[in-house]
N, C-alpha and C positions, 0 to 999 in steps of 0.2 A: 514193395511194403506191407507188405505183415512184419517182416521183422520190426521196422521202423514203429509204428503200430502195438508193437512189446516191449518194446524201450519204454516208449511214451508210457506205456501205462505204465511199468515199470517204474517210473516217476514219480507217477500220481499218488503208489502208494506212499511215498517220504514222502507227500508235504505233510500232513500231519507232523510231522516230527519237525520239520523244522521251522512254523509257528510257534514256536514258545511254549506247546503245552506245559513243559514243566523246565523250571529253571529255576540254577542254582547258580554260584558260585564257581567263574575256572581256577581255581587254583587252591591249593590249599601247603603249606610251610608246617612240619610238627618237627620238633626234635625225638631223636631217640627213644622208644618209652613214653613217651609220652603217649595218649589219647588224644583222638580227632577227631570230632563233633561234624558231621555234612547237613546241614538242609534243602532238602527235596522238596518247591515250591508245582501244585498242579494245581489247571481250571477244574470249578465247581462240575465238570461234565465229568472228567474221570475221580470221582470222589466215590467209587465204591470198585473201580475199578482193580486188579493188584495192583504192587508195586515190588521192585526186584532192583537191587544192586549186587553190582557183577562187573569185572574187573576187562579191559580189554580197551578198544576201538573201533571195536562195529560188533553190532548186537549176531551176529550168528557165530561170532568165534568171539563170545564174550563169557566167562565165568564164572556163575552164578553163587554168591556169597552168602546172599542172604532173601527171603523172598517172605511178605507181609500175609500170604495165607498157608505157610509152614516156620511158626515159629520155635521148633524144636532144638532142639543140642545140636542134632544130627548134622542139620542143616546151616546153622551158625555156624561157620570153623572163623579160627586164625584171632577172635575174640570179637567176632563183627558182629555188630546187635540191628532189630533195624525194630522201626513203628510208626506206626500211621496217628495223625491227627485227625479226625477228619472234619474238626467246628476252623481249627485255622488252615483247612487241608495246604498241610504238608507233611512229608512224609522225614524220617531221620532217620540216619547209622553213623553208627556209632563205632571205631574201629581201635582196639585198646593195645597199650603195649607194643605199638605201633616199630617195626627193623628197617631198616637201610633196604633190605628185599618188596616193602612195600611200596617203593617210590613207584612210578606209574598210572597210566589215565586211569579211570573206571568210569560206568555209566550211571547214571538215576531213570530206572524205567519206571514207565505206565504199559504193562504187558494190554493188549487191543487183544489177540483170542480171533483177529480173525485172517482170512486167506488177503484177503482183499483189499487190510488198512496196515501198514506198517504202526510196530511197538512209539509211543510218545520217548523221546529219549532225550535227556544232556546228559554234558560232558565233564570231566572234572581232573585237575590233574593234582594229585599225592607227590609233595616233597616230603623228603624223610632227611630229614639233617643231623649230621657227627657235630655237635660243640657245644656250645654255652649260647646263653638268651637270661633275659632277666624282664620282667612281669612289668614293668616299669622305667625308661632307657633315662628318666628324670624326676626325680623324689622331693618334693617341699617338704623344711620343718622348720619351727618355729625357733626363736635361740632357747635355749633352754632349756628344750626338750628332744625328745628321738625319734628317730624317722629311721624306719624296714630298709631295704633294699631285699628280693625274694633273687638268688641263682640261678637259673635251668640249669640242668647238663645230659647229657645224654647215658642211658644205659650202660656205658665202656667207660666213662668215670666213674660208677657207682665207688668203686673203689681207689679212686686217686683221692690226692692230696685235694683242698681247695685252699686259695691263698687269696686274700685281699685286702686290694691295693690303692694309695695314692696316687694319681698319674704323674711320673717324674720323683716320685720322694720313698724308695724304695725301700729307705730304713724302715716304711710306715706300714713292710707289709707285714701280715700275722696270719698262720699257715692253720690250719689246722689236719687231723687224719680223720679218712670214712668216717662216718658215723659218732665221731669225737665233739668236741664244742671248748672253744674260749671265751673270758670273760675279763677286761681289765677296766677302769676308770671312762673310757671312753667309747670301748668299742664290745659286743657281745657275738662271735659266729658260732651257731650250731647248726649241722649236717646233721636230718635225719636219714640216709642212704636209700631216701624214695625219689631222686633224681634234684633232692632242691634245699640248697643250705643258703638260711637269710644272717642278713648283718646289720645291724641295731645299731646304730651311731647314737651315743644320749652328751648330755648334756653337752647339745649342738652350743658354738660357739661360732660369728659371724665368715671367723677364719678358713672355717671348713668348708664353707662354698666350693667348689672344684671338681674335679674329675676323678672318680675312681677306676677303679678293675676288678670284675669278677673275677677266679680264672679256678678251672679248673682238670686237669693236666696237662696237657700244650695249648689248648683253648682259652679264651678270656674276650671278654667284654666289656667293652667300656658303660660310666652309670654318673652320668651329671644330678651332685647335692648341691640344691641350690636351701640356705638357710638364710632365714626372714628375720629381721632382726621387731625383739620385743616388744608392743605394744606397749608409748607414756601411760602410766598411770593417773585416771585423775586425779586433778589434785579438792580434797578434800578440806572442806571448808566448816569450821566446827565456827561457833557460835556459846556464852557466857548467856544462862538463864537471868530472865532479870530476878532480884532479890524480891522486890516491892511489886504488891499482885494491883490492879486497880476494877473494879466492876463499871468504872464508863462502858460503853458501845461505839464498840470499834469493829465501824466499814469492812465486810471480806472483801479482802482485795480482788478487782479484777487481773481474769487473767489475759492472756497479751493475747486472743480477738477478743473480748469483751471491750479491753483499751482501745482498740485499734478500729473496732464499730463508734464507741464513743466518738470517736479522733474523726470520724466521716463525716454522722451527725454533724459535729461541731465547725469543718468547712462548708456543709454545703448550707447552715443556717446562714453561714457567711456571709459565702455567695450568695444564697438568697436576697439577700438586706440590700447586699451591693447592688444586684443588678432592680433590685425596686428602684432601688434613692436614686439610676442613671437614671430610669424610666421615668420616673417620676420629672426628675430634673427636663429629659428631654421632652416631657407630653407638656411643661411647662410653660418654657422657652417655644415653642410651635402655638400657643394656644397665644402668649400677649404679642407673637407676629400679625397671626390672624385677627386679634382686636386692633391694632397700630394701619396693620392696611383698613381694616372699615372704618376707623377713623377718617384715616386719607380722602377714601373714595367720598362715604358721605362730606366734606369741603369739596373735595370735589365737584361734584352733584349740587349743591346750596348755589354754590358759584353757574354753574351753564343757566341754573333755572333762571337767579336775580337778572343772567344777560338776555336771558327768551322773551323779559321784561320794553327792550327797546331793540327792536327790530333795524337792523342796519340799512341804509337804501341804499339799490343796488346803482354803484358806481358810474358802468354807464351812462343811465338819468341825468346826473347831476355831477359838474364836473369839480364843482369841489364836495370833497366829503367828510364829515366832521367825523371821529371819532372820538365816541364816551368813556371815561375809566371813574367806574366808584373806589370809592372809597370802603376801607376793610369796617370807618368804621359806619353802626348800620342808622345813626342815631342822625347825622347829616342825608342832607340827602346833595350834597354839591355836586357838580358833571366840570371836569374839565375839558375843552370845549379848544381845537385846534382845527 
């Protein structure tokens, strides 16, 4: 039981290291002889702690290469340096002129300095490659202009011949010796012997679009060159100035926006007039119908009033009923009896 408690306590000590107190990229790839920069981000509570960079897979067996509390050259070895940016909460490690032997696992660490808490760490794997690389795998240039390709090579190919070829066309290959340069009407190549040589394609044509290769020693890498058409020139319109002069006032030409606003106003006025006319016509027709109905009702009421002057006797009391019809001519008071 005591042993189990001890093991559990030892696991708790490593919890801060697992909770992402420090983060960085998991893997870096760099050509031999180049420089690699590693950024290690940490949480605000570790701002004033000591940071370090070491080589190894565990803290106990990790070889310290650089520390933020000792920036002397005696500690920063093998071209390794470290700096801490307290404002950005990141410390940066720089490894210069890396060799194949630098390939391996490294640790970004924050030193807690307590027997009860483990250091906060994260791991990075650095791979040092032997061969070729390019800054951009695809470059684009405009027809008639130039475009530049930067070819990178590892340290061991510093003295090797460099070659630039169009893929599938070996007659197009151009060779230069280390530290030399070459130039003709369509291409310029130069090697500065600092693990980079540049290729400049001049006076680009649309047919230059395609795949090319950078080579150094036995290694080569492909690059795609894309040539875009030259933009068409705008058509220039020239006008002959008038010979005669006129002092008459010429109203300024309305801009497109003002003309559009004027058209909207005219359209709105026309629509408003049409709506008013339709409304007036509908109102007049309604009024005419009302007046007509009033005349008919007046006439009917007049007839009813005249009929009420002659009461009709009860049909049940007299066997012979008399019906009186009045003519429309009010001048006569004749009656037709049946």
